[in-house]
N, C-alpha and C positions, 0 to 999 in steps of 0.2 A: 504494500500499499504506501501510496504518496499523498504528501500534502500538496494542494494547489491553490495558490492565492492570486485573485485577480484585483489589482489595486488601480480603482478608477478615481475620477475627481468628484465623484458623489457617493460611491460606495464601494466597499470590499467585498467580492465574494470567494467564499472559502469553500473548498470540497475535498473530500476524502475520494481519491482516484487509483482504480487498480493499474497494473503495469499493462493492461490490454486497453487503458483509456475510458473506461466505465466509470462515471461517478455514483459512488455508493450513498452518499449523503452531501447536500450543500446547503449554505445559507448566505444571506447576504446582510450587511451592516453599514448603517450610514457613518460616512466619515467627514461630512461638511454640515453637521448639525449646529455648529457654532460658528460657521464661517472660517473654519481652520485656526480658530484662537487656541484650541487643543492641537497640538503638531498631529498632522495626518497619521504618521507611522505610529504614535502612542495609542491613537485609537484601534489602528490596525492590530498592534500587539495585544491590545486588549480582547479584541474580536477572535483572534485566534485562540487565547485561553479560554474564552467562553465557548467557542466551537468544539474544541477539544474535550472541554467537562461536560458539555450537554451531550455529545455523542460517545462519552465514555471510551475515548480513544487512547490506548497504549501506546506510548512513544516507542516502545521496543518493537513494535509492528510497523512503524514507519522508515522507509528507507531514505526518503529525502523529501524536500521541501522545493517546489518549483514556485517561482514568483513572476506573474505579470504584471508590469508597472507603467502607469502613465508617464509620459515624459522622456527624455534622453537618458539611456541606461548604459553605463559602463559595464559590459558583460563578464568582465574578466574581474572586476573589483565589487561588482553588485552594487555600484553607487550610483544614485540619481546626480547626473552631471548638466541637466538642462531642463527647463520646465517650460511648457507650452501653457498658455492662460494665466489664472491669477491664483495658483494654489500656493499659498503661504506655508513656509516652513518645510518645503519639500526637497528643494534642491540641496544637494549633498548629504541627503540621507543615505547611511551605510547599511541598507537592507541586508545583504549577504551576511557582513560581519555581526551585527546584531543578532540576527535569527540565528546564525550558528553558535554565538556564545551562549545564548539562552537553550537551545535545543541539542546542541551537538550533532547536528544533522547536516549532511552535504545539502548547500541551499545555492540554487542559482536564480539569477535576475535577469529578464529580458523584456524589452519593450512589449506594451501590449498589443500593437498592430502586429509585430512578428510573431507573438504568441497566437494570435487570429490565424494566420496562415499555416503554422505548425500544426495547431489543432485541427484544420481542416484537412491537411496533407495526412494526418495521421489517421483519424477516425472520421472524417467528414467528406466533403465534396471532392476534396483532392487526393482521395485514396487511389494509390496506383501510378500516380504522376510524380516524375521527378525534377520537373521543372515548372514552378507554379509563381504566378503572380497574386497577391492577396491585395484588395482595396477595401477600406472601408470608408463609407461616406456618411458623414453625419454632421455635427457642428463644425468640425474641420474634415479634413482628408487624411488617413493613415494607410500604412501599407506595410507589406513585407515580401521578400522575394526570395524563393528558393531555387537553387541552382545546384543540379545534379544531387538532389534530397539533402542539401545542406542550406541552412539558413544564411543568407547574406548579411554578414555584421559589420564589415569594414574594420576598421585598424582600432576602434576601441568600443564597437558595438553599436553604432548610431546609425549604420546605413539603411537606406530603405524608407527615408523621410519624403515619400512620395506626395505630400501636400505641398512641397516647397521647390518644385522645379517649375521653371517660368513657361508659360505657354503664349505670353503676349508681352513683348518687350517694352511696350508703351501702355500698359494696362494698369491695374488697380495696385494702390501700394498695400503691401501685406504687413502683418502684425510682426513678421520676422525681420522687416526692414527692406526684403527684395521689391521687386516690382512684377506683378503680373503671375503671381505664385498660382498653382493649379488649384488649391484649395479656395482661392478668390472666386473661382468660377465653377468648381465641381462638387463644392460640399452643398448640403442642405440648406446652411444657412446663406449661400450665395443664391440658391434658387428662391428661397423666402423674401430675400431682399429684393430680387428682381420682380417679383410678382408685388410686393408693396409699393414698388416704385410705380407700378400701372394700375394702382388700387382704383383710382376714379374712372378708369375705363372699363373695369371687370364687370360692372352691373351687379355687385353683390353688396349692395348697401346695408342689408340686414344683417351683414356679417363685419364686425369691428375689425379694422385694419392691423390693430395691435394683435389680433387673435390668431391671424393667419399663421398656419402651420402645414407640415407636409401632408398630413390627412386630408385637410381641406383642399389642398391644392389637387391631389389626385381625385378627391370626390369630385370636384369640379370639371375635370376633364371627362370623367364618365357621364355627367351631366351635360355635356356638349359645349363647355365654354371655350370658345376657340381662341380668346386672347390668352389665357391660361396655357391651353394646349401648346400654343406656339411659343411662349415662354419656356415651358418645359422641353420642347423639342430643341431649341436652342441650347438649353442647359446640357441635353443629353449630347449634342454635338461636343460642346466643349469638353465634356467627360471623356468622349469617344476620342477626341484630338490627343490628349494625354495618354490614353491606352494604345493608341497607334504608334506613338513614339516609345513607349515602354516595350512594345512587342519588337519593334525594331531594333531595341537595344537587347533584350534579353531572351527573344525567341521561345516564350513559354509553351508549354503544352495546354495550359489552363489559365484562364484569368478567374478568380472567386471575388464576388463582389458581396461585401457585408454592409450592416446598418440597415435601420429599418426600411429604407426605400428598396433594399433589394427584394423585399417580399412582392413588390409590385412588378410580376413577371411580364404580364401583356402590356402594361403602359411604359415600363422602364427597361427590364432586362432584354426584351425582345428587339425594341429599336436600337437599344445600345449595341446589342450583339450584331445587328444588321449593319450599323455604322461602322464599326470596327472592321468586320469581315470585308467590307466593300472598300476600304480605305487602306489596309494594309497591302504591302507588296505580295503578290500572288503565294509564293512559296512559304512566307510566313503566316498565311491564313490557312494553309492545308492541314486540316485535322485540329485546329486550335477551337478551343471550348471556351465559352464565357458564361459562366453559370452564378446563381445565387449562392451565397454561404448556406451551410446545412446546419450548423451547431447553434447559431444564436449567440445568447449570452454566456453559453457554456465553453465557447472557444478559447477564451483568455485561461480559464482554470486548466483546460485539458493540454492546450498547447505548451503552458507552463510545465506541466508534468513530464510531458513528451521531452522537453529540453533537458530538465533534469535527468531523465532516464537516460538519454545519450551521453550526458556529462558524467555521470556515474560508470557508463560502459567504458568511456574513455580512461578513466582513472582506474 
C-alpha cells in the first residue's frame, strides 16, 4: 500500500492506493479555510494524521508516500520552488524532507499536472501508450509530457509548464510577465472573459454577467446561442493551435485533455480533435488520439503513487 497526497490550492486529497493503482479509501480536506493564514502545509500534515487515524492505517503496511503538489516542484529535493496564484506560505516548503522526518517513508513530490498525466498513463486513458501529452484546462492551463514512458521533468523538475509558451507575440500580458501565453487564450478563465466581453450582445439579460461560468456557456450553445457558439469555436481554435505545436515538437501517440470542460465530448473534444488532426502535418496525425481524461479528481493521487513506485524501484 501507498499513501497518495494531492495538494491543490483549495483542498488536499489523500488516498490509500494499491501497487496496481486502485484507491482503497480517500478523503478531501480544506486547505484554504482561513485564506492560508495557517500555512498550507501545516493543514496538510494535520489532514494526513486525521486520515491515518480515521482509517486505522498501520504505517508498517505503507511502502511510500507520493505527493502531487500545485506549483513548481524540484523533484529531487521535493521542495516547492515557485508558486502560481496567491498561495501564501507555500514557496520553499520542504515537503519531502518534512514527511520523511515524520514517517520515515520514501517520499516523492511531483507537480500536480505531471501527476495527472502519470495517473492517466498508468490506469487511465493513456494505458498502453509510451508517448503522451496531458493538458489540464481550468482556471489556468497545466500539463505534463511523457516521452518513452518517462515523465519529462527537465533539469530541476519543472518542465511541462504548458500554460506558458506563447502563441501570440503581440498578445495579452500574462501574470508570469510574458506576452501571449497559452493559458491567456486556452483556459476556461479566458473563455469566460471572452463571453463576458460580449455580454450585451448575448441576449441573456436574465443571467447576471458576474455569474457566467463554463456550465452556463455550454448550456447556451445547446440552446442555439450563435454568439456564444462562435466565441467557443474561436477558443477551441486557440487551444488547437497550441496542441498542433506540441504535436510537432513531441510526436505523441495520444493527447489527454483534463479539467471540467473535458466532459463536453460533442461540443468540445470532437471539434478540438477535428481541428488538430486537420492542421498537423500528415505523418504526425497518423494514429494520433485526442481524448478526454478518465480519472477525474483521482488522477493526482494515483499519479503521485505511480511516481513513488517507480522511484522505489530505481532505488
